BAPAGU-200556 format. One record per residue (C-alpha): y, x, z; residue in three letters. Coordinates in steps of 0.05 Angstrom, whole numbers, padded with zeros to 5 digits, always signed. Each point is the difference from the previous one (the first is absolute). Layout:
YXZALA ...
***
This chain:
-00958+00392+00299MET +00044-00044+00044VAL +00005+00055+00052VAL +00021+00052-00052ARG +00053-00047-00029THR +00029-00014+00068MET +00000+00075+00015THR +00037+00014-00064LEU +00050-00055+00017LEU +00011+00033+00067ASN +00012+00066-00035VAL +00054-00033-00044LEU +00031-00030+00062ASN +00003+00070+00031LYS +00031+00028-00063LEU +00053-00054+00003ARG +00029+00034+00062LYS +00017+00061-00043TYR +00030-00043-00056ASN +00042-00049+00040LYS +00061+00005-00044GLY -00036-00025-00063ASN -00035-00057+00037TYR +00065-00019+00034ARG +00037-00001-00067GLN -00053-00044-00033PHE -00004-00046+00060SER +00075-00008+00001LEU +00005-00017-00075CYS -00059-00048+00000PHE +00021-00035+00064SER +00071-00006-00024LEU -00021-00033-00065SER -00047-00049+00036VAL +00052-00015+00054LEU +00056-00015-00049LEU -00042-00043-00047VAL -00031-00037+00059SER +00067-00014+00031ALA +00027-00024-00067LEU -00061-00043-00015THR -00004-00032+00069LEU +00074-00016-00001PHE -00002-00030-00070MET -00063-00041+00012GLN +00025-00032+00064SER +00004-00076-00007PRO +00069+00004+00031PHE +00025+00044-00057VAL -00039-00035-00055GLN +00028-00068+00019SER +00071+00026-00010ARG -00011+00021-00072LEU +00003-00050-00057PRO -00066-00012-00035ALA +00003+00034-00068GLY +00072+00021+00011GLY +00032+00065-00023ASP +00003+00025+00072SER -00076-00005+00007ARG -00011+00034-00068LYS +00048+00056+00017THR -00033+00008+00067LEU -00069+00010-00029TYR +00026+00046-00054MET +00032+00045+00053VAL -00063-00005+00042TYR -00042+00026-00058ALA +00048+00058-00010VAL -00005+00018+00074ALA -00077-00003+00001VAL -00004+00042-00064THR +00045+00052+00032GLY -00043+00004+00062CYS -00064+00006-00042ILE +00030+00058-00040LEU +00024+00032+00065PHE -00070-00005+00030THR -00032+00029-00062ILE +00048+00059+00003TYR -00015+00012+00074ALA -00075-00004-00011THR +00002+00050-00057GLY +00039+00049+00043LEU -00048-00010+00058PHE -00062+00013-00042LEU +00030+00064-00027ARG +00007+00027+00070PHE -00068-00027+00021LYS -00035+00037-00057SER -00002+00062+00044ARG -00044-00034+00052GLU -00047-00028-00053ALA -00005+00067-00035GLY -00017+00038+00063ILE -00054-00050+00020LEU -00031+00004-00069MET +00003+00075+00002ALA -00039-00002+00066LEU -00055-00039-00034GLY +00017-00072+00015THR -00032-00046-00051ALA +00051-00032-00046LYS -00028-00070+00008GLY +00002+00004+00076MET +00070+00029-00001LEU +00024-00056-00046SER -00029-00055+00044ARG +00029+00031+00063THR +00070+00010-00029ILE +00000-00071-00028MET -00020-00026+00068LYS +00054+00041+00034GLU +00052-00027-00048MET -00024-00072+00011LEU +00004+00008+00075LEU +00069+00031-00005LEU +00031-00052-00045ILE -00035-00056+00038GLY +00033+00021+00066LYS +00067+00011-00033LEU -00003-00067-00036SER -00014-00040+00064ALA +00057+00033+00038VAL +00049-00005-00059SER -00014-00074-00013ILE +00011-00014+00074LEU +00065+00039-00001ALA +00021-00035-00064GLY -00013-00067+00032GLY +00044+00019+00059MET +00056+00021-00047ILE -00007-00063-00042ALA +00001-00043+00063PHE +00064+00035+00023GLY +00034-00010-00067PHE -00025-00072-00001GLY +00029-00017+00067LYS +00066+00033-00021LEU -00002-00044-00063TYR -00015-00061+00042GLU +00060+00015+00045TYR +00046+00011-00060LEU -00015-00067-00032ILE +00000-00037+00066GLN -00056-00047-00019SER +00004-00069+00031VAL -00063-00027-00033GLU -00045+00018+00057GLY -00039+00053-00039ASP +00002+00074+00016GLY -00021+00065-00033PHE -00073+00018+00005GLY -00050+00044-00035LEU -00051-00031-00047SER -00072+00017-00019TRP +00021+00005-00073SER +00047+00057+00020GLY -00057+00037+00035PHE -00046-00013-00060ILE +00053+00028-00047GLY +00007+00062+00044SER -00075+00009+00000ALA -00002-00006-00076VAL +00052+00056-00005PHE -00040+00044+00048VAL -00064-00014-00039LEU +00035+00018-00066THR +00028+00066+00024VAL -00065+00016+00036SER -00040-00008-00064VAL +00050+00045-00035MET -00005+00052+00055ILE -00075+00000+00001MET -00002+00004-00075GLY +00046+00061+00001MET -00043+00031+00055THR -00064-00014-00040GLY +00029+00034-00062ARG +00022+00059+00042PHE -00070+00009+00029LEU -00035-00005-00067LYS +00024+00069-00020ARG -00060+00046-00006ALA +00038+00065-00003ASP +00005+00029+00070LEU +00053+00050-00019ILE +00043-00055-00029GLU -00004-00039+00065ILE +00017+00061+00040LEU +00061+00015-00044ASN +00023-00073-00005GLU +00055+00011+00051GLU +00026+00061-00038ARG -00002-00032-00069ARG +00063+00008-00040THR +00028-00047-00053GLU +00046+00041-00044PRO +00038-00031-00057ILE -00036+00028-00062ARG +00045-00031-00053LYS +00054+00039-00036ASN +00061-00031+00030VAL +00070+00014-00028ASP +00069-00032-00001ARG -00026-00054-00046LYS -00035-00031+00061TYR +00067-00009+00034LEU +00035-00028-00061VAL -00056-00047-00020THR -00006-00023+00073GLY +00073-00020+00002LEU -00005-00034-00068ILE -00062-00039+00022LEU +00035-00024+00064ILE +00060-00022-00041ALA -00044-00035-00052LEU -00040-00035+00056GLY +00063-00029+00031ILE +00030-00018-00067LEU -00064-00032-00026GLY -00019-00036+00064GLY +00068-00023+00025LEU +00061+00010-00044ILE -00024-00013-00071VAL -00035-00067+00017PRO +00063-00024+00035PHE +00047+00021-00057VAL -00045-00031-00053ILE -00006-00064+00039SER +00076-00005+00008MET +00020+00022-00071VAL -00057-00026-00043PHE -00024-00055+00047LYS -00073+00021-00006MET -00052+00022+00051VAL -00043+00062-00011LEU -00057-00022+00045GLY -00036+00030+00060GLY -00021+00062-00038PHE +00067+00031+00016THR -00024+00013+00071TYR -00047+00052-00029ALA +00061+00044-00012PHE +00003+00013+00075TYR -00063+00043-00010ILE +00045+00048-00038LEU +00041+00009+00064VAL -00063+00022+00038LEU -00020+00048-00056ILE +00071+00027-00002GLY +00001+00011+00075LEU -00067+00036-00004TYR +00024+00047-00055ARG +00064+00017+00038ILE -00040+00015+00063MET -00049+00044-00039VAL +00059+00037-00029TYR +00031+00010+00069SER -00065+00033+00024ILE -00023+00038-00061ALA +00063+00027-00032VAL +00041+00056+00031HIS +00036+00048-00046LYS +00039+00062+00013ARG +00062-00024-00035GLY +00066+00038+00009LYS -00017+00020+00072ASN -00067+00035+00000PRO +00009+00024+00072GLN +00002-00072+00025LYS -00063-00015-00040TYR -00038+00058+00030TYR +00021-00019+00071ARG -00034-00067-00010HIS -00059+00026-00040LEU -00051-00007+00056ILE +00021-00071+00015SER -00003-00019-00073PHE -00069+00029-00007GLY -00027-00036+00061MET +00028-00066-00024LEU -00032+00007-00069LYS -00066+00019+00034PHE -00003-00070+00032GLN +00040-00034-00055GLY -00044-00060-00017VAL -00007-00024+00072SER +00074+00013+00015VAL +00023-00041-00060VAL -00049-00056+00018ARG +00028-00003+00071ASN +00072+00002-00025MET -00013-00059-00047LEU -00034-00042+00054ILE +00058+00014+00049ILE +00050-00021-00054THR -00036-00065-00012LEU -00007-00016+00074LEU +00074+00013+00012LEU +00018-00042-00060ALA -00042-00057+00028GLY +00034+00005+00067ALA +00069-00001-00033LEU -00018-00060-00043PHE -00025-00039+00061ALA +00065+00014+00037ILE +00045-00013-00060PHE -00034-00065-00017TYR +00002-00029+00070SER +00072+00021+00011ALA +00022-00028-00066THR -00031-00068+00015ASN +00031-00001+00069TYR +00070+00018-00025ILE -00004-00051-00057GLN -00022-00055+00047GLY +00054+00017+00051ALA +00054+00002-00054SER -00024-00067-00028ALA +00010-00034+00068ALA +00068+00033+00009ALA +00023-00024-00069GLY -00010-00075+00014GLU +00065-00040-00003GLU -00024-00050+00052ASN -00042+00005+00063ASP -00041-00062-00019MET -00018-00030-00067SER -00053-00051-00022CYS -00011-00049-00057ARG -00026-00071-00006TYR -00021-00040-00061LEU +00026-00071+00001GLY -00066-00032+00020ASP -00008+00044+00063ALA +00011-00029+00069GLU +00043+00060+00019GLY +00036+00019+00064LEU +00069-00028+00012THR +00059+00038+00029MET -00011-00035+00067ASP -00073+00021-00001ASP +00020+00072-00011VAL +00052-00002+00055LYS -00049-00031+00049ASP -00050+00055-00013ILE +00055+00053+00007ALA +00022-00028+00067SER -00070+00010+00028GLU +00008+00076-00010TYR +00074+00006+00017GLY +00020+00011-00072VAL +00064-00027-00030GLU +00002-00023-00073ILE +00062+00018-00041THR +00022-00011-00073ASP -00052-00053-00014TYR +00003-00025-00072ARG -00045-00029-00053GLU +00002+00015-00075ALA -00027-00050-00052GLU -00039+00028-00058MET -00037-00028-00061ALA -00065+00026-00029ARG +00007-00006-00075LEU -00045+00023-00055LEU +00032+00062-00030GLY -00012+00042-00061SER -00018+00073+00003GLY -00035+00060-00032VAL -00072+00016+00020ALA -00015+00074+00003ARG -00071-00002+00028GLU -00046+00026-00055ASN -00008+00061-00045TYR -00025+00002-00071ASP -00056+00044-00025GLU +00048+00059-00008ASN +00023-00005+00072GLY +00068-00030-00019MET +00030-00051+00048LEU +00001-00070-00031MET +00062-00042+00010GLU -00011-00074-00007GLU +00059-00048+00004TYR -00019-00064+00035ARG +00045-00061-00004GLU -00037-00026+00061LYS -00014+00058+00046ASP +00002-00014+00075TYR +00032-00049+00048TYR +00061+00039+00024LYS +00052-00011+00054ASN +00071-00023-00015PHE +00060-00010+00045ILE +00071-00024-00016SER +00058+00048+00003ALA +00032-00042+00055GLY -00064-00004+00040GLY -00010+00075-00005PHE +00073+00015+00020SER -00006-00045+00061GLU -00067+00027+00023ALA +00012+00074-00015ALA +00074+00003+00017GLY +00012+00032-00067LYS +00045-00035-00050LYS -00032-00001-00069VAL +00022-00034-00064GLU -00047-00016-00057VAL +00022-00023-00068GLU -00036-00061-00031PRO -00062+00019-00039GLY -00009+00066+00037THR -00034+00025+00063TYR +00000+00057+00050LEU -00064+00033+00023TYR -00007+00012+00076VAL -00020+00071+00016ASN -00002+00041+00063ARG +00029+00069+00017GLU -00040+00060-00026ASN -00046-00043-00043ASN -00001+00034-00068THR -00016-00032-00067GLU -00067+00012-00032ASN -00029-00019-00068TYR -00050-00049+00029TRP +00055-00050+00015PHE +00072-00001-00024LEU +00054-00044+00030PRO +00022-00024-00069ASP -00069-00024-00022ASP +00018-00071+00018LEU +00035-00041-00054ASP -00021-00072+00016MET -00015-00045+00060ALA -00033-00068+00001GLU -00007-00057+00050ASN -00073-00018-00012THR +00008-00069+00032ASP +00055-00024-00047THR -00009+00047-00059GLY +00073+00023+00003VAL +00007+00071-00027ARG +00059+00047-00003LYS +00009+00066-00037GLU +00028+00055+00044LEU +00028+00070-00008ALA -00002+00059+00047PHE +00068+00015+00033ALA -00017+00054+00051GLY -00030+00009+00069THR +00020-00010+00072VAL -00032+00030+00062GLU -00025-00042+00058TYR -00065+00020+00034SER -00015-00068+00031SER -00006-00031-00069PHE -00043+00057-00027PHE -00073-00023+00007TYR -00057+00049-00005GLY +00014+00047-00059ARG +00052-00048-00029GLY -00041-00009-00064GLN -00030-00058-00039ASP -00009-00060+00047GLY +00036+00036+00057ASP +00064+00010-00040ALA +00063-00036+00024VAL +00058-00018-00047TYR +00070-00027+00013ILE +00025-00055-00047LEU +00066-00032-00012ASN +00009-00060+00047ASP +00000-00051-00058GLU -00060+00032-00034ASP -00038+00000+00066PHE +00016-00073+00014ALA -00021-00020-00071GLU -00067+00036+00004LEU -00015-00023+00071LYS +00012-00074-00013GLU -00065-00039+00004GLY -00039+00060+00026LEU -00058-00020+00046SER -00003+00023+00072LYS -00059+00046-00016GLU +00047+00044-00041PHE +00060-00002+00047GLN +00004+00056+00050MET +00042+00011+00063THR +00012+00069+00028GLN +00020+00005+00073VAL +00042+00059+00022LEU +00026+00019+00069PHE +00011+00057+00048ASN -00020+00010+00073VAL +00037+00028+00059SER -00019+00066+00033GLU -00015-00037+00065THR -00068-00028+00017GLY -00068+00018-00029ASP +00012-00002-00075ALA -00070+00026-00016TYR -00036-00054+00041ALA +00045-00053-00031PHE -00015+00026-00070SER -00074-00001+00014LYS +00002-00072+00025GLU +00044-00021-00058LEU -00049+00031-00049TYR -00057-00041+00030ALA +00041-00064-00003ARG +00022+00015-00071TYR -00072+00009-00023CYS -00018-00067+00030ASP +00060-00036-00032SER -00011+00018-00073ILE -00035-00041-00053SER -00066+00018-00032GLU +00036+00017-00065ARG +00033+00058+00036MET -00065+00031+00023ARG -00007+00043-00063VAL -00004+00075-00014ILE +00061+00037-00024ALA -00021+00002-00073SER -00013-00074-00005TYR +00040-00042-00049ASP -00008-00074-00013GLU +00011+00004-00075TYR -00045+00060-00013ARG -00055-00033+00041ALA +00003-00060-00046GLY -00001+00036-00067VAL -00046+00059+00012GLU -00074-00016-00001ALA -00021+00062+00040ASP +00057-00001+00050TYR -00017+00047+00058ASP +00054-00018+00051TYR -00017-00071+00018GLY -00037+00012+00066GLU +00039-00023+00061PRO +00025+00055+00047VAL -00029+00006+00070VAL +00056+00000+00052LEU -00003+00026+00071TYR +00054-00038+00038PRO -00015+00035+00066LYS -00009+00069-00033ARG +00063+00016-00040PRO -00017+00074+00001GLU -00056-00013-00050ILE +00024+00017-00070GLU -00005-00063-00044VAL +00014-00003-00075ASP +00039-00065+00006TRP +00051-00028-00049LYS +00042-00035+00053TYR -00005+00052+00055SER +00062-00004+00045PRO +00044+00060+00015VAL +00012+00004+00075PHE +00032+00068+00012VAL -00020+00007+00075PRO -00071-00017-00021LEU +00004+00044-00062LEU +00021+00061+00040LYS -00056-00007+00051ARG -00053-00022-00049ASN +00016+00056-00047PHE -00019+00050+00055VAL -00062-00041+00017LEU -00021-00008-00073THR +00006+00074-00013TYR -00022+00024+00069ALA -00073+00002-00020THR +00016+00035-00066LEU +00046+00049+00034LEU -00052+00018+00053LEU -00052+00011-00055ILE +00048+00045-00038PHE +00013+00038+00064ILE -00075+00010+00007PHE -00005+00024-00072VAL +00058+00048+00005SER -00029+00028+00065VAL -00068+00009-00033ILE +00030+00036-00060CYS +00045+00044+00042LEU -00053+00019+00049VAL -00050+00014-00055SER +00050+00043-00038ALA +00016+00037+00065GLY -00072+00013+00019VAL -00018+00024-00071ILE +00060+00046+00000GLY -00018+00027+00068TYR -00074+00010-00016THR +00019+00034-00065ARG +00045+00047+00040SER -00057+00016+00047ILE -00045+00013-00060THR +00052+00048-00027VAL +00001+00036+00066ALA -00076+00006+00002VAL -00005+00026-00071LYS +00061+00046+00006SER -00017+00033+00066LYS -00044+00055-00028ARG +00050+00018-00055VAL +00059+00000+00047LEU -00036+00043+00050MET -00017+00050-00055ASP +00073+00000-00023VAL +00022+00011+00072LYS -00046+00061+00005LYS +00034+00028-00062LEU +00065+00000+00039GLY +00032-00067-00016ALA +00049-00026+00052GLY -00006-00066+00036GLN +00059-00030-00037ASP -00033+00014-00067TYR -00066-00029+00023LEU +00036-00062+00026ASN +00035-00009-00067ARG -00067+00003-00037ILE -00029-00054+00044LEU +00064-00041-00002LYS +00003-00001-00076GLU -00071-00026-00005GLN +00011-00056+00050ILE +00067-00019-00031GLU -00036-00016-00065LYS -00040-00054+00036VAL +00062-00035+00026PHE +00063+00014-00041VAL -00018-00020-00071LEU -00042-00062+00019PRO +00054-00025+00046THR +00056+00012-00050ALA -00039-00032-00057ALA -00018-00063+00041ALA +00070-00010+00027VAL +00037+00011-00066ILE -00048-00041-00043LEU -00006-00059+00048MET +00075-00003+00013PHE +00017+00002-00074VAL -00056-00048-00018TYR +00018-00052+00052TYR +00074+00004-00016THR -00017-00013-00072MET -00043-00060+00018THR +00061-00029+00036LEU +00039+00009-00064TRP -00057-00027-00042GLN -00001-00066+00038ASN +00065-00025-00032ASP +00028+00058-00040GLY +00052+00020+00052VAL +00004+00030+00070ILE +00035-00057+00037SER +00043+00009+00062SER -00054-00028+00046ASN -00048+00053-00024GLU +00042+00059+00021TYR -00022-00006+00073PRO -00073+00003-00024MET +00014+00065-00038ILE +00035+00029+00061GLY -00058-00019+00045PHE -00050+00030-00049ASN +00040+00065-00002ALA -00001+00003+00077ALA -00076-00011-00001VAL -00007+00057-00049CYS +00038+00046+00047ILE -00045-00021+00058LEU -00062+00016-00042ILE +00029+00068-00015LEU +00011+00012+00075VAL -00070-00025+00016TYR -00032+00047-00051GLN +00043+00059+00023TYR -00024-00011+00072ILE -00072-00002-00024LEU +00011+00063-00041TYR +00028+00038+00059ARG -00056-00023+00045SER -00053+00019-00051SER +00033+00067-00012TYR +00002+00016+00075ARG -00073-00020+00007ARG -00021+00042-00059ALA +00038+00060+00029GLN -00034-00008+00066GLY -00069-00002-00033MET +00012+00064-00039ILE +00044+00042+00043PHE -00009-00030+00069GLY +00047-00043+00042ALA +00043+00058+00022GLY +00014+00025-00070ILE +00013-00071-00024ALA +00050-00010+00054GLY +00036+00065-00017MET +00002-00020-00074GLY +00040-00064+00006LYS +00053+00029-00047ARG -00053+00011-00053GLY 
***
């Protein structure tokens, strides 16, 4: 029995020589999926990368979400390639069964062949993925210029994760192979490669109309309506609104079915008859063509989202650093040891940096009133609760603000100005005029206040500028009255200064950050959402845990209430903080684009294989080469044109609308993002066009030969 099995395996190996194209195509698709996922996994699981992501932070969550999308895309890509490979392999299985090979022996041998094939491919692909990950890792290490003594290295957890992916797709492949071999009908196996999948439904113009309506309803229900209702009625509809995006998929499917199945004579019957053969051939393979078109659309949309998201974050971070009024800004509560001006200048001299415009602004943390908009009632309506004692908020005198900011402001007694920053738009969660009272909790002195407007100054805009981070400007007399008798714990000093262009400003900022972390009091080691008053009155307060600081590692993102703003450090650390995320998104976009390209190419080759006999028959009937080229071209165009157009238009419109949804307007700093997204869409169109031309030339060569394909470049 063993000898016979080995003999049959040798026969299959011999047959492989006559079917190299199909084996090569499957090997390429499988290896590419394993290579990309392995490289991504090994890079992510490196201790060097993991140590530079905050535990439980948004960066880490986003990272794993994108990783899951990439892995899912590769699994779908592998399943598609396997299904295509098995259809071509059916001919070998059918012939061997027709020659009397026992079905059980054939099944065991083919399963063994597949295991050996994917085993070899997996080992080589994981090794290649490790090399790519190591290269990217060393580039990442160079970019962040680590001085901690650690370096990028691969981890066993990365190899285990890669092995788990290989095991998962291998089980799927073997399952598909097993189902394929269970067919008892010899004729069905022999004809598997020639099987057609025509669209059997009665498709008319209603498919197009309902498809467009479903897409519109999906975007309205999933994006626009929830935002409008939340802004106008101040109520949330819940997570069920995401289900509306399913309507977009259904709508896309119906439009693609319509594009394949419906071709009417219209007012120009002659044009219809010229394309009649092409229309018929498309309908003959309609189901599989539509399926491929939809997958390509989703993959391209995934690639565009990855690029849009990463670019948007980068542009926002870069613009935030550029919008700072001062190069350096930090705060101290009154009980902190703090760094003096002489301390700062001594540190600066070590790095050849000159300090200019050094000044200090005195602030008071007073208990202010406000409106809580945190909960929804049983009907989903936003509940607004006025609180006479809301949060400890930050107050500065008009004179102190004018001196520190270099902007002359005047505030009438009993009123206040809210400090905003450029391009920060109002939202219903927090309104600048919510405050109407401030209290010194040490003396009990209270004062009623009225909103008198806003003034912009980025250095006094902390976090999101809301609740306990809000800063207000008071009349000098009102400020002095409220501050009198205030304990040091609630007095705050903000240090502002600029640095010269000479010297090493980044190294100075990094050293200053470490010294600043060491000089603060324990009361300042709190997360951004912490508030002293809320911590004392709320029984289940969740923000009381002290924050973990990394004085020597300022590139680590920390959710810290008193985080300083050092622009030289901010610029460099922004790149470092997002470097990992950007590299992951690059991986994801590459995976999606390559997968879409390979599926489009393989679909084009399938079209060529299935069209060859028909085109040769039409040629014998006297059809010219230009006409034959046009028939082939129209079929391949369907695989590329509509999916590309749908993905580009939908993602560009959707992402532009999400920018609007964030704050209800498209701000000036978002125009560069829209322009960049438009440029990316153009590049995707060029990429798909190049793939289309390459696929078309290859299909021509397969059907008509290289010489005819070369002569038909105008076709």
